[in-house]
C-alpha positions in Angstrom: 12.0 -114.0 -48.5 11.1 -112.6 -45.1 13.7 -111.2 -42.8 15.3 -113.8 -40.4 17.8 -114.4 -37.7 19.5 -117.8 -37.5 21.3 -119.5 -34.7 22.3 -123.1 -34.3 25.0 -124.1 -31.8 24.9 -127.9 -32.2 28.2 -129.5 -33.2 27.8 -132.4 -35.6 30.2 -135.4 -35.9 29.1 -137.3 -39.0 30.3 -140.6 -40.4 31.4 -144.1 -39.6 33.3 -144.4 -36.2 32.3 -140.8 -35.3 31.7 -142.2 -31.8 35.4 -141.7 -31.4 34.7 -138.0 -30.7 32.6 -138.8 -27.7 35.4 -138.9 -25.1 36.7 -135.5 -26.0 33.3 -133.9 -25.9 32.5 -135.4 -22.5 35.6 -133.7 -20.9 33.7 -130.4 -20.8 31.1 -131.8 -18.4 30.9 -133.2 -14.9 31.1 -136.8 -13.8 27.4 -137.7 -13.4 25.9 -138.8 -16.7 22.3 -139.8 -17.4 22.1 -142.2 -20.3 18.7 -142.2 -22.0 17.5 -144.7 -24.6 14.5 -146.8 -25.7 14.3 -150.6 -25.9 17.0 -153.2 -26.1 18.2 -152.6 -29.7 21.2 -150.5 -28.7 22.4 -153.4 -26.6 21.9 -155.9 -29.4 23.6 -153.9 -32.1 26.7 -153.0 -30.0 26.2 -149.3 -29.5 25.4 -149.5 -25.8 28.6 -151.4 -24.7 30.7 -149.1 -26.8 29.2 -146.0 -25.1 29.5 -147.5 -21.6 33.2 -148.3 -22.2 33.9 -144.7 -23.2 31.9 -143.3 -20.2 33.9 -145.6 -17.8 37.2 -144.7 -19.4 36.3 -141.0 -18.7 35.5 -141.9 -15.1 31.9 -140.9 -15.4 29.2 -142.1 -13.0 26.5 -143.5 -15.3 22.7 -143.4 -14.5 20.2 -144.8 -16.9 16.7 -144.2 -18.1 15.6 -146.9 -20.5 12.2 -147.8 -22.0 11.5 -144.4 -23.6 8.6 -145.1 -26.0 7.6 -143.7 -29.3 5.3 -140.6 -28.8 7.1 -140.2 -25.4 4.8 -139.8 -22.4 5.2 -137.0 -19.8 5.5 -139.7 -17.1 8.8 -140.8 -18.6 10.0 -137.2 -18.4 9.1 -137.1 -14.7 11.2 -140.3 -14.2 14.2 -138.6 -15.8 13.8 -135.4 -13.9 13.8 -137.4 -10.6 17.0 -139.1 -11.6 18.6 -135.8 -12.5 17.7 -134.1 -9.2 18.5 -137.0 -6.9 21.9 -137.6 -8.5 23.1 -134.1 -9.5 23.2 -135.1 -13.2 25.7 -133.0 -15.1 25.0 -134.2 -18.6 22.3 -136.1 -20.5 23.4 -138.4 -23.3 20.5 -139.6 -25.5 20.9 -142.6 -27.7 18.1 -143.1 -30.2 15.7 -141.3 -32.5 13.4 -138.4 -32.1 11.3 -139.9 -29.2 14.4 -140.5 -27.0 15.9 -137.1 -27.9 12.6 -135.2 -27.4 12.0 -136.9 -24.0 15.6 -136.1 -23.0 15.2 -132.4 -23.9 12.1 -132.2 -21.7 14.1 -133.8 -18.9 16.9 -131.3 -19.6 14.5 -128.4 -19.1 12.5 -129.8 -16.3 15.5 -130.8 -14.2 16.3 -127.2 -13.6 13.0 -125.9 -12.2 11.2 -126.5 -8.9 7.7 -126.8 -10.5 5.8 -129.0 -13.0 7.7 -129.1 -16.3 4.5 -130.0 -18.2 2.5 -127.1 -17.0 5.4 -124.6 -17.1 6.7 -125.3 -20.6 4.2 -127.4 -22.6 1.0 -125.8 -21.4 2.0 -122.3 -20.4 4.9 -122.0 -22.9 7.2 -120.3 -20.3 10.7 -119.3 -21.2 13.4 -121.8 -20.4 16.4 -120.1 -18.8 18.5 -123.1 -17.8 18.7 -126.8 -18.8 21.0 -129.7 -18.1 23.3 -130.0 -21.2 22.5 -132.7 -23.6 24.3 -134.7 -26.3 22.9 -137.1 -28.9 23.9 -140.4 -30.5 21.4 -140.7 -33.4 20.1 -144.1 -34.4 16.9 -143.3 -36.3 16.9 -140.5 -38.9 13.5 -138.9 -38.9 12.7 -136.0 -36.7 15.8 -133.8 -37.0 15.7 -133.3 -33.2 19.4 -134.0 -33.2 20.1 -130.5 -34.4 17.1 -128.3 -33.4 15.5 -126.7 -30.4 12.2 -128.6 -30.3 10.7 -131.3 -28.1 7.3 -133.1 -28.4 5.8 -134.9 -25.5 2.4 -136.6 -25.0 -0.1 -136.5 -22.1 -1.9 -139.8 -22.9 -4.6 -139.4 -20.3 -5.7 -136.1 -21.8 -4.9 -137.0 -25.4 -2.6 -134.1 -25.8 0.6 -134.2 -27.9 2.4 -130.8 -27.6 5.6 -129.3 -28.8 7.9 -126.9 -27.0 10.8 -124.9 -28.3 13.7 -123.2 -26.5 17.2 -122.3 -27.6 18.3 -124.0 -24.3 17.3 -127.3 -25.8 19.8 -127.5 -28.7 22.0 -130.5 -28.2 25.6 -129.5 -27.5 26.7 -132.1 -30.0 25.2 -134.9 -32.1 27.0 -138.0 -33.3 25.6 -139.3 -36.6 27.0 -142.7 -37.7 25.0 -144.1 -40.7 26.1 -147.6 -39.8 24.0 -147.4 -36.6 20.9 -147.4 -38.9 21.8 -150.7 -40.7 19.6 -152.8 -38.4 16.6 -150.5 -38.3 13.4 -152.4 -39.0 12.0 -151.7 -42.5 8.9 -150.0 -41.1 11.0 -147.6 -39.0 13.1 -146.7 -42.0 10.0 -146.0 -44.1 8.2 -143.9 -41.4 11.3 -142.0 -40.6 11.7 -141.1 -44.3 8.1 -139.9 -44.4 8.7 -137.8 -41.4 11.7 -136.2 -43.2 9.5 -135.5 -46.2 6.8 -134.1 -44.1 9.2 -131.6 -42.4 10.2 -130.4 -45.8 6.6 -130.1 -46.9 5.6 -127.9 -43.9 8.3 -125.4 -44.9 8.0 -125.7 -48.6 4.3 -125.3 -49.0 4.1 -121.8 -47.4 4.4 -118.2 -48.2 6.1 -116.2 -49.5 6.0 -117.8 -52.9 8.9 -115.9 -54.5 11.5 -118.2 -56.0 14.4 -118.6 -53.5 17.1 -120.9 -52.3 14.9 -122.5 -49.7 12.7 -124.1 -52.4 15.7 -125.4 -54.3 17.2 -127.0 -51.1 13.8 -128.4 -50.2 13.3 -130.1 -53.6 16.8 -131.5 -53.4 16.1 -133.1 -50.0 12.8 -134.5 -51.2 14.3 -136.1 -54.2 17.3 -137.3 -52.2 15.0 -139.1 -49.7 13.0 -140.7 -52.5 16.1 -141.9 -54.3 18.0 -143.2 -51.3 15.0 -144.9 -49.5 14.5 -147.0 -52.6 18.2 -148.1 -52.4 18.0 -148.8 -48.6 14.8 -150.9 -48.9 16.7 -153.1 -51.4 20.0 -153.1 -49.5 19.8 -152.0 -45.8 23.5 -151.8 -45.4 24.2 -149.4 -48.3 26.4 -146.9 -46.6 26.0 -144.0 -49.1 22.2 -144.3 -49.1 22.0 -144.5 -45.3 24.3 -141.5 -45.1 22.1 -139.5 -47.3 19.0 -140.3 -45.4 20.6 -139.5 -42.1 21.8 -136.1 -43.3 18.5 -135.4 -45.0 16.9 -135.9 -41.6 19.1 -133.3 -40.0 18.9 -130.8 -42.8 15.1 -131.0 -43.1 14.6 -129.5 -39.6 17.7 -127.7 -38.4 16.2 -124.4 -39.4 18.0 -123.8 -42.7 15.3 -124.6 -45.3 12.7 -122.7 -43.3 14.6 -119.4 -43.2 12.5 -116.5 -44.6 9.4 -118.7 -44.7 6.1 -118.4 -42.7 5.9 -122.2 -42.6 2.7 -124.2 -42.1 2.8 -127.1 -39.6 -1.0 -127.7 -39.7 -0.5 -131.3 -40.9 1.8 -132.0 -38.0 -0.7 -130.7 -35.6 -3.4 -132.9 -37.0 -1.1 -135.9 -36.8 -0.2 -135.1 -33.2 -3.9 -135.3 -32.3 -4.2 -138.6 -34.2 -1.3 -140.2 -32.4 -2.4 -138.7 -29.0 -5.5 -140.8 -29.3 -4.3 -143.9 -31.1 -0.5 -144.0 -30.6 0.2 -144.7 -34.2 3.7 -144.1 -35.6 4.2 -140.4 -36.4 5.3 -141.2 -40.0 2.2 -143.3 -40.6 -0.1 -140.5 -39.4 1.7 -138.0 -41.7 1.4 -140.3 -44.7 -2.4 -140.3 -44.0 -2.8 -136.6 -43.4 -0.6 -134.9 -46.0 -2.2 -136.0 -49.3 -5.6 -135.1 -47.9 -4.3 -131.7 -46.6 -2.6 -131.0 -50.0 -5.8 -131.6 -51.9 -7.7 -129.4 -49.5 -5.3 -126.3 -49.8 -3.6 -126.6 -53.2 -5.7 -123.9 -54.9 -4.5 -121.4 -52.3 -0.9 -122.1 -53.3 -1.4 -123.3 -56.8 1.9 -122.0 -58.2 3.9 -123.9 -55.6 2.0 -127.1 -56.1 2.6 -126.9 -59.8 6.3 -126.3 -59.2 6.4 -129.3 -56.8 4.6 -131.6 -59.4 7.1 -130.6 -62.1 10.4 -130.4 -60.2 9.9 -133.4 -57.8 7.7 -135.8 -59.8 8.4 -134.8 -63.3 4.8 -134.3 -64.2 4.3 -133.7 -68.0 2.7 -130.3 -68.4 1.7 -130.6 -72.1 -1.9 -129.7 -72.7 -2.7 -129.5 -69.0 -4.0 -126.7 -66.8 -2.1 -125.7 -63.7 -4.8 -127.3 -61.6 -4.4 -130.6 -63.4 -0.6 -130.5 -63.0 -0.9 -129.7 -59.3 -3.5 -132.5 -58.7 -1.3 -135.0 -60.5 1.6 -134.1 -58.2 -0.5 -134.7 -55.2 -1.7 -138.0 -56.6 1.9 -139.1 -57.2 2.7 -138.3 -53.6 -0.1 -140.5 -52.5 1.0 -143.3 -54.9 4.5 -143.1 -53.5 3.4 -143.6 -50.0 1.4 -146.7 -51.1 4.4 -147.9 -53.0 6.7 -147.8 -50.0 4.1 -149.5 -47.8 2.7 -146.6 -45.8 -1.0 -146.2 -44.9 -2.9 -143.5 -46.6 -6.3 -143.8 -44.9 -7.5 -143.6 -41.3 -9.2 -146.9 -41.8 -5.9 -148.7 -42.4 -4.7 -147.8 -38.9 -8.0 -148.5 -37.2 -9.3 -145.0 -36.7 -13.1 -144.8 -37.3 -15.0 -141.9 -38.7 -16.9 -141.7 -35.4 -13.8 -140.5 -33.6 -13.0 -137.6 -36.0 -14.9 -135.0 -33.9 -13.0 -135.6 -30.7 -9.7 -135.8 -32.6 -10.4 -132.5 -34.3 -11.2 -130.8 -31.0 -7.7 -131.4 -29.8 -5.9 -130.0 -32.9 -4.0 -126.8 -32.3 -4.1 -124.5 -35.4 -1.0 -122.4 -36.0 -2.6 -120.6 -39.0 0.6 -119.7 -40.6 0.0 -121.4 -44.0 -1.9 -120.8 -47.2 -5.2 -121.1 -45.4 -6.5 -119.8 -42.1 -7.8 -123.1 -40.9 -10.8 -123.7 -38.8 -11.8 -126.9 -36.9 -14.3 -127.5 -39.6 -11.5 -127.5 -42.2 -9.6 -130.0 -40.1 -12.6 -132.2 -39.8 -13.1 -132.1 -43.6 -9.4 -133.1 -44.1 -9.8 -136.0 -41.8 -13.1 -137.1 -43.4 -11.4 -137.1 -46.8 -8.7 -139.4 -45.3 -11.1 -142.1 -44.2 
């Protein structure tokens, strides 16, 4: 393993009725609260009135930013920053999944500077020295944003979907109640689970390749997601299965399984470009990109792909070469995405071959994985996903 330093200050309250911890946590902050959320689901499922009651009991002045969309736009961040500055917001409480949380993190950082947040942080990658404190009530397990330092925001006009990371953006606390996910639409549950798997893949399929705890933990999360998603698709109110999916989401991207690893993240960058042009669900884009990426790079990390095929999918190794084993594991991944109802081709989500060049041009290449990718490599990966 590579050397590493690890820091994660987010306090987690996990389990049914964990909302009961909110009052005590709010006592540490001022009276002006910005409540951020997406559509009307939190009002229909009862989360919103419960939170409002707690805020009123704590004598908080509540301001709201609703309508935060998937693949959150920078314009929504500007709205939130304006509310923060005009009302001296002391604390941001985000209710939702990764899009709401990421948007809220960008608001948190942008509210403390006197210049354009997008240019400062997402384009110039400037250091963030101050941010409005943020708390989370998670309703969609997927991105892991509830316990990490990252935010992803989209400039739709320029077809740019960019991430920014700062230790100032860790939530102060996150409330994770699995019962809040009972009413999630089937599609969101599926795409959220794919996002979890993809986060693990980015860290698992990377150097160094020496056997270590990170790989064991990664395989456990992958198998846990596969097992519990199957249960949830049959019984959406299975508390144990929902609990496992929610905690897998957090563990997949709170920094633990990536410790000592170079990590890849090329597939995520490719998907960011896809959804910056076509606004497809993040999980759908990842289901399309990952099998194609795997098949393109597997020879450069053959031992890891063999291990994955055997330990995750139980591929029979008798009378097979390592290459055959690895390819079977990749094929089983693809078959799994089909089984759960995810797209595996660009055609399925309406992205034509003619758009591949302009999509490729917008892809940022981190080049920390098995291959030093070029734009031509990205183009080949996308062509294979048609």
